[in-house]
N, C-alpha and C positions, 0 to 999 in steps of 0.2 A: 504493500499499500505506500509505503514511502517513496518509492520511485515513481508510481503513479501519480502520486500528488506532486512530485518533483517535476514532472513533465507537464502538467496541467499549470503549475505556477510558472514554468517557463515560457508557456504560451501566453499568458496574460489573458485570460478569456474575455475580461471585461473590455479590453484594447481591441481584441478581435471582433468581438460582437459590435464595436461601434464602428469598425471599418466595414463590416458587413452591411450595417445599416447605413453607412454613407454611400454604398452602391445604391441601395435602395432609394435614398435622398435624391441621388442624381439622376436616377430614372424618373422619380415623381416629378423634379423641376423640369426634366426635358419633356414629359409627356405623362400627365396624371391619369390617363386613360389607358395606360400600357398593359392593365390587368387584361384588357380584351385580346390583345394581340402577342404580347411579349412577357408574360409572366413567368414563363419557363426559363427564359433568358436571364431575367433578374433573379430567380431562384438561385440559379447556377451562378450568378455573381454574387450573390451573398456567400455562398460557399466558397468561392474563389478568394474573396475580400477576407474572410475568416481565416482560411488556410494559410494565405501567403502572408497575413499580418502575423500568425501564430510562428511561422517559419522565421520571419523578420526579427521577431521577439527573442526566438531561441538562438539564432546565429549571432545576435548582438550580445546576448549573455555569454556565450561561449569567447568571443573576441574580449569581452569585458571581464573575464573570470579574475584577473590578477587585480583589476581596479575594484572589483566586488568584493574581494577578499579583505579590502581596506574599508570601502564604503558601506557595502552590504553584505557582511559575511554570512548571513542567514539565507542568502539566496541559493537556488537548487545545485549549482555547479562549485560554488566555494564551500557550501555546506557538506558536499559529499554525497547528496540523495542522487545526484545524476552525475554520471561521469562525462567529461569532455568528448569521448568517443560516441557515447549514447545520444549526446545532445546533437552531434553532426548528422548521425543516423537519422534522428528525428527530423532535422530540418529537410533531409532528402525526401523522406516520406510525406511531410507537410507540403512541400513544394511540389511534388509529383502530383499529388491530388489537386491542388490549386490550379495547376497548369492543365489538367485533363478537363475540370470543369470550364476553365476558361475557353478551351478549345470548343466545347459542347455548346458554348454560347455563339462564338463566331472567331473566324481568323483575325479579324481585327482586334477583338477582344484579347485573343491570345498574344497579340503583339504588344498591347497595352500592359498585359500582365508580366511579359518578359521585360519591357523596358522598367517597369516598376521594380522587379527582382534585381535588375542591373544597378539601378539607383541604390538598393539596399545593400547590395555587395559592395559597392562603391564606397558607401558609407562607412560601414564596418571595417573594411579594410585599409582605406586611405583617408576618407573625410572625416572621421570621428575626431583625428588630432588636429583638424584644421581650424576648429572653433566655428566662427559664423558660417562659413561655407558648408560645414557638416551639419549645422542646424537647418540651413536651407534644403539640404538633401532630405533629411528627416521630414520636413514639411511638404516637400515634394510627394514623398511617399503618402502622407497624410491627404493631401489633396487629390491625388490620382484617382482614388475610388469613385470621387464624385462624377469625373470625366468617363470613368469606366462604367458607371451606371447609365449615364447618359447615352454613351455609344451602344450599350447594350439593346436600347429600344428604339432608337432613331438613327444610330450611326453617324452622329454629329454632335457637336457640342455648343448649345445656343448661349445667348448672353447671360440668361438667368444663373445658368450652371457656372459660367466663367466666374462670374461676379462671387457667387458663394464660394468658388474653389479659391479666389484670391483672398477672400476673408478668413478661410480655413489656413490657409498657407501663412498670413500675417501673424494671426493670432497663436497657431502652433509654434511659429518661431520664437515668440515671446516666451511660450511655456518652455521650449527646449533651452532658452538662456536661464530661464529660472533654475531648471535642472542643472546647470551648470554651476549655480550657487550651492545647491545642495551637495553636489559631487566634488567641490572645490578640492578638497584634502586629496582624495585619491586621484584626481585628475591631474593635480600638480605634481604627484609622486610620479605618474606615468609620462609626464611631458605633454599633456594634452594643452592644446591652444586656445582653449574656451575664454569667452570673454571675462568670466570671473577670474580665471587663472591670470590673464595677461594684464587685466586693468583694474582688477579689485571687485569685491562684490557690489559696490555702489554703483559703479559705471555699469555693471552688468544689470543692475536693477533699472536704471535709467533707460537702458537699451530695451529692456523687458517692457517697460511702459510705454515707449515710442510704439512698438509694435502692437501692442493691445490697442493703444488710442488710435493707431491708423486703422486697424480692423474695424473699431467701431465707427469711425469716421465714414466707412463705407456703407454701413447698415441702411442709411436712407435711400440710397440710389435704387435699389429693387422697388421701393415704394414710389419714388418719383418717377421712374419709369413705367410705373403701371404693371410690373411682372408679379406683383403679389398683391393679395387682398388687405383689408384692414387689419384682419386678426392676426396678421404678421407681427403687428406693431407691438402689442402687450408682451408677447413672449420674448422678442429680440430686445426689448427694453430691460429684461430681466438680465439678459447677457450683457448687455452694453453698461449697465449699471454696474453689474458684478465685476466686468473687467476693469472699468475706471478705478472702482472701490480697490480691487486687488492691486492695482497700479500704485495707488496711494500707499496702501498698507506695505506694500514692498520697498518703495521708497524711504518710508518711516524705519522700517526694520528689515533690513536685508541680512538677517542671521540666517543660518542654515535651517533651523526649525521654522522659522517664519516661511521662508522659501518652500520648504517641504509642503507646509499646510497650504500655501497658495497653489501649488502645482496640482495638488489633489482637488482642490476647489475649482480650479480653473477647467479641469476635466468634467466636471459636472456642468458648468456654464456651456462648454461646447454641445454636451448633449440638449440642454434648453435651445441653444442657437439651431440645432439641427431640426428640432421640433418646430420652431418658429417657422422656418423655411417650408416645411411639409404642410403646416397649417395654413400658411399664408399662400399656398398654391391650390390647395383643395377646397379652401372655402369659396 
């Protein structure tokens, strides 16, 4: 049971579910009547998003095992519940399943899935140590599922999807910089060039706030362009107020514990933001 639990923890099921849901959101934003013609492709897309995210989480922990031994020694690999070799084998299985379901959707979806996987591998092998460029790579992986969902139903990417993709990219970049504050000690020991390591926690907190506020500044655009209904506004305001509030809190207290709490809170705000778009399109 310990090994099974360790493998599940490596996957980070909540993150995987969010990426699968992101595919659904991309499909809804592209065509909220997709249930009539493309529901199976979206279902396959959910599986693809879940599996490839699980593979990405696992391979990330594989390459981070030395850093995690310092920052997060209770994680599956440094704690010994899963060996590095077992983690790599798990990555192969998860990736294979994800690619099969992408192919079952369409060749174009398979191409997007492969590009996403290349971005992941680039990040964990090269980009992770680069700091901000690495943060951008992670945010690209977070944004791609929305594009994937759109392609799964209409084989193109409309403006509504592009806008949300950009907002997801900006806000997630802020969260990645916040994670750099949390992992400062281990990152510094391993020679990572995160903003927190290179310029200190305060500068990293300022950069985080800039990315969060940039994402918030874009949220009125879909409403102005009449891409969403009025019901988009109440939910997106929760996300906007939350991101602004967490920015202020992090600027006031950019300690490791504060950054850790904010990192978790922002994940919940992302979920509310996703729901805002779904409700805004369906109403």
